[in-house]
ROGU-533029 format. One record per residue (C-alpha): residue number from 1; x negated, y negated, z negated. Coordinates in nm, 4 decimals, padded with zeros to 6 digits. Last residue first. Layout:
BEGIN
SITE   num          x          y          z
SITE   NUM          X          Y          Z
...
// end
This chain:
BEGIN
SITE   num          x          y          z
SITE   136   -05.0816    01.2533   -04.0438
SITE   135   -04.8577    01.3237   -04.3493
SITE   134   -04.7180    00.9915   -04.3116
SITE   133   -04.5877    01.0192   -03.9715
SITE   132   -04.4938    01.3921   -04.0220
SITE   131   -04.2914    01.3174   -04.3420
SITE   130   -04.1321    01.0239   -04.1941
SITE   129   -04.0238    01.2405   -03.8788
SITE   128   -03.8915    01.5051   -04.1171
SITE   127   -03.6967    01.2949   -04.3590
SITE   126   -03.5480    01.0820   -04.0431
SITE   125   -03.4464    01.4247   -03.8861
SITE   124   -03.2969    01.5414   -04.1959
SITE   123   -03.0877    01.2478   -04.2505
SITE   122   -02.9784    01.2446   -03.8890
SITE   121   -02.8754    01.6004   -03.9393
SITE   120   -02.6772    01.5115   -04.2448
SITE   119   -02.5013    01.2108   -04.0642
SITE   118   -02.4347    01.3987   -03.7439
SITE   117   -02.2773    01.6850   -03.9342
SITE   116   -02.0581    01.4641   -04.1539
SITE   115   -01.9291    01.2621   -03.8512
SITE   114   -01.8799    01.5862   -03.6426
SITE   113   -01.6439    01.7153   -03.9154
SITE   112   -01.4071    01.4321   -03.8222
SITE   111   -01.3876    01.5674   -03.4699
SITE   110   -01.3313    01.9105   -03.5748
SITE   109   -01.0560    01.8169   -03.8217
SITE   108   -00.8968    01.6112   -03.5288
SITE   107   -00.9003    01.9458   -03.3246
SITE   106   -00.7730    02.1284   -03.6134
SITE   105   -00.4642    01.9081   -03.6602
SITE   104   -00.2614    02.0777   -03.9443
SITE   103   -00.2359    01.7642   -04.1439
SITE   102   -00.2347    01.6462   -04.5040
SITE   101   -00.5172    01.8600   -04.6344
SITE   100   -00.7505    01.8969   -04.3594
SITE    99   -00.7154    01.5564   -04.2142
SITE    98   -00.7282    01.3811   -04.5585
SITE    97   -01.0443    01.6090   -04.6749
SITE    96   -01.1971    01.5368   -04.3450
SITE    95   -01.1770    01.1616   -04.3649
SITE    94   -01.3037    01.1720   -04.7240
SITE    93   -01.5912    01.4076   -04.6184
SITE    92   -01.6583    01.1496   -04.3148
SITE    91   -01.6856    00.8571   -04.5728
SITE    90   -01.9109    01.0597   -04.7766
SITE    89   -02.1558    01.1579   -04.4802
SITE    88   -02.1494    00.7616   -04.3540
SITE    87   -02.2349    00.6777   -04.7058
SITE    86   -02.5412    00.9149   -04.6820
SITE    85   -02.6118    00.7940   -04.3444
SITE    84   -02.6124    00.4220   -04.4813
SITE    83   -02.8530    00.5225   -04.7530
SITE    82   -03.0804    00.6796   -04.5035
SITE    81   -03.0713    00.3823   -04.2874
SITE    80   -03.1367    00.1534   -04.5712
SITE    79   -03.4623    00.3043   -04.6545
SITE    78   -03.4892    00.5164   -04.9661
SITE    77   -03.8011    00.5071   -05.1711
SITE    76   -03.8704    00.7120   -05.4971
SITE    75   -03.9796    01.0051   -05.2727
SITE    74   -03.8177    01.2404   -05.5033
SITE    73   -03.4964    01.0816   -05.4454
SITE    72   -03.5394    01.1486   -05.0774
SITE    71   -03.5848    01.5159   -05.1346
SITE    70   -03.2975    01.5274   -05.3483
SITE    69   -03.0718    01.3479   -05.0864
SITE    68   -03.2000    01.5967   -04.8272
SITE    67   -03.0891    01.8951   -05.0449
SITE    66   -02.7738    01.7349   -05.1477
SITE    65   -02.6660    01.6860   -04.7920
SITE    64   -02.7645    02.0366   -04.6807
SITE    63   -02.5421    02.1789   -04.9525
SITE    62   -02.2736    01.9384   -04.8199
SITE    61   -02.2393    02.1799   -04.5310
SITE    60   -02.0836    02.4523   -04.7386
SITE    59   -01.9723    02.3650   -05.0920
SITE    58   -01.7116    02.0975   -05.0290
SITE    57   -01.5498    02.3366   -04.7473
SITE    56   -01.4292    02.5492   -05.0550
SITE    55   -01.2306    02.2544   -05.1689
SITE    54   -01.0917    02.1810   -04.8324
SITE    53   -00.9833    02.5621   -04.8168
SITE    52   -00.8212    02.5367   -05.1516
SITE    51   -00.6675    02.2064   -05.0672
SITE    50   -00.5165    02.3551   -04.7495
SITE    49   -00.3950    02.6739   -04.9315
SITE    48   -00.2164    02.4450   -05.1782
SITE    47   -00.0387    02.2289   -04.8970
SITE    46    00.2308    02.4691   -04.8062
SITE    45    00.3128    02.6001   -05.1462
SITE    44    00.3227    02.2397   -05.3071
SITE    43    00.7127    02.2334   -05.3849
SITE    42    00.6591    02.5755   -05.5648
SITE    41    00.9832    02.7759   -05.5501
SITE    40    01.1967    02.8310   -05.8647
SITE    39    01.5267    02.7186   -05.6996
SITE    38    01.5382    02.4116   -05.8948
SITE    37    01.2096    02.3288   -05.7485
SITE    36    00.8831    02.3995   -05.9690
SITE    35    00.7069    02.1365   -06.1524
SITE    34    00.5718    02.3601   -06.4266
SITE    33    00.6130    02.7228   -06.4190
SITE    32    00.2567    02.8002   -06.5445
SITE    31    00.0768    02.9619   -06.2370
SITE    30    00.3207    02.9103   -05.9520
SITE    29    00.4508    02.5620   -06.0311
SITE    28    00.0952    02.4520   -06.1565
SITE    27   -00.0755    02.5631   -05.8479
SITE    26   -00.0430    02.2206   -05.6615
SITE    25   -00.1468    02.0530   -05.9832
SITE    24   -00.4540    02.2571   -06.0280
SITE    23   -00.5459    02.2190   -05.6651
SITE    22   -00.4992    01.8420   -05.6811
SITE    21   -00.7374    01.8266   -06.0053
SITE    20   -00.9877    02.0476   -05.8357
SITE    19   -00.9699    01.8151   -05.5306
SITE    18   -01.0440    01.5116   -05.7508
SITE    17   -01.3591    01.7015   -05.8873
SITE    16   -01.4730    01.7538   -05.5250
SITE    15   -01.4280    01.3857   -05.4365
SITE    14   -01.5873    01.2743   -05.7435
SITE    13   -01.8926    01.4996   -05.6637
SITE    12   -01.8908    01.3328   -05.3225
SITE    11   -01.8939    00.9938   -05.4869
SITE    10   -02.1886    01.0831   -05.7152
SITE     9   -02.4025    01.1807   -05.4222
SITE     8   -02.3115    00.8642   -05.2518
SITE     7   -02.4140    00.6736   -05.5615
SITE     6   -02.7425    00.8631   -05.6427
SITE     5   -02.9215    00.7401   -05.3125
SITE     4   -02.9222    00.3977   -05.4870
SITE     3   -03.2257    00.5038   -05.6811
SITE     2   -03.2303    00.3745   -06.0310
SITE     1   -03.4483    00.1119   -06.1470
// end
């Protein structure tokens, strides 16, 4: 039987892949001359840097998410709370992407990032406490 922790990990990989698609579409007018306005300008010029920045963000804090998930997968037993926290992380990443790409509200982006941060920290704390408990 597969470990359910693989699904939130796959969901985040899917989000990252989708961002690559969006970035390719946003850059198409400048790079290939496809989809530009009649005056030759790129209709995505304002959003392209935000997509690019968000894509970069998918390789920063999520690193800690993947490490803790892999450690949990190695244990062959994921508790419901850990799985719930993993999905909380993915939901937070989706919210963070929406806010960063479609708004310029830095305060809201910080609040949304906190969801991701807390989820991963809680996963690590749970893993550490379980390791201490079972290792003693």
